[in-house]
C-alpha positions in Angstrom: 77.9 98.7 107.9 77.2 101.8 109.9 77.7 105.3 108.6 80.6 106.0 110.9 82.6 103.0 109.7 81.7 103.8 106.0 82.9 107.4 106.5 86.1 106.3 108.2 86.8 103.8 105.4 86.2 106.5 102.8 88.5 108.9 104.6 91.3 106.3 104.8 91.0 105.4 101.1 90.9 109.1 100.1 94.0 109.8 102.2 95.9 106.9 100.6 94.9 108.1 97.2 95.9 111.7 97.9 99.3 110.7 99.3 100.0 108.4 96.3 99.0 111.2 93.9 101.1 113.8 95.5 104.1 111.4 95.7 103.7 110.7 91.9 103.5 114.4 91.0 106.5 115.4 93.0 108.7 112.5 91.8 107.7 112.6 88.1 110.8 114.6 87.2 113.0 111.6 88.1 111.2 109.4 85.6 111.6 111.8 82.6 114.7 111.1 80.4 115.8 114.4 78.8 117.6 112.5 76.0 114.4 111.1 74.6 112.9 114.6 74.6 115.9 116.0 72.7 115.7 113.2 70.1 112.0 113.7 69.7 112.4 117.4 69.3 115.1 116.9 66.7 113.0 114.5 64.7 109.7 116.4 65.3 110.7 119.1 62.8 111.1 116.4 60.2 107.9 114.7 61.0 105.7 117.8 61.5 105.3 120.2 58.5 105.6 123.4 60.7 106.3 124.5 64.3 102.6 124.7 65.3 102.2 121.0 64.5 105.4 120.2 66.4 104.1 121.9 69.5 100.7 120.2 69.2 102.5 116.8 69.0 104.2 117.6 72.3 100.9 118.4 74.1 99.1 115.2 72.9 100.1 113.4 76.1 98.6 116.2 78.3 95.4 116.1 76.2 95.1 112.4 76.7 95.6 112.8 80.5 92.9 115.5 80.6 90.5 113.3 78.7 91.2 110.4 81.2 90.5 112.7 84.1 87.3 113.9 82.6 86.1 110.2 82.0 87.1 109.3 85.6 85.2 112.3 87.0 82.1 111.4 84.9 82.3 107.8 86.2 82.6 109.0 89.8 79.6 111.4 89.4 77.5 108.6 88.0 78.4 106.3 90.9 77.6 109.0 93.4 74.3 109.9 91.8 73.0 106.4 91.0 75.1 104.1 93.2 73.5 104.7 96.5 70.5 102.3 96.3 68.4 101.9 99.4 69.4 104.0 102.4 68.6 102.3 105.7 66.4 99.6 104.0 63.8 102.2 102.9 62.9 103.2 99.4 
């Protein structure tokens, strides 16, 4: 596969990924049910011993998302560094 075809393929895949990501970010508010959050906040004070712990419970999802992004980035870096192999049939 030539470099031009490979670059075009990478650009198309990146564009599709970017459009999907932006679409998910801008439409995420439609997927959130405020009733569940209200119930969780009402019960969170009974589960958590203080308000600091209740706030930390709310941010656990964001922490998990951050960890997932870090692992994905690390995997992509490893593939970029070690995944090239031979270039043009030469060592």
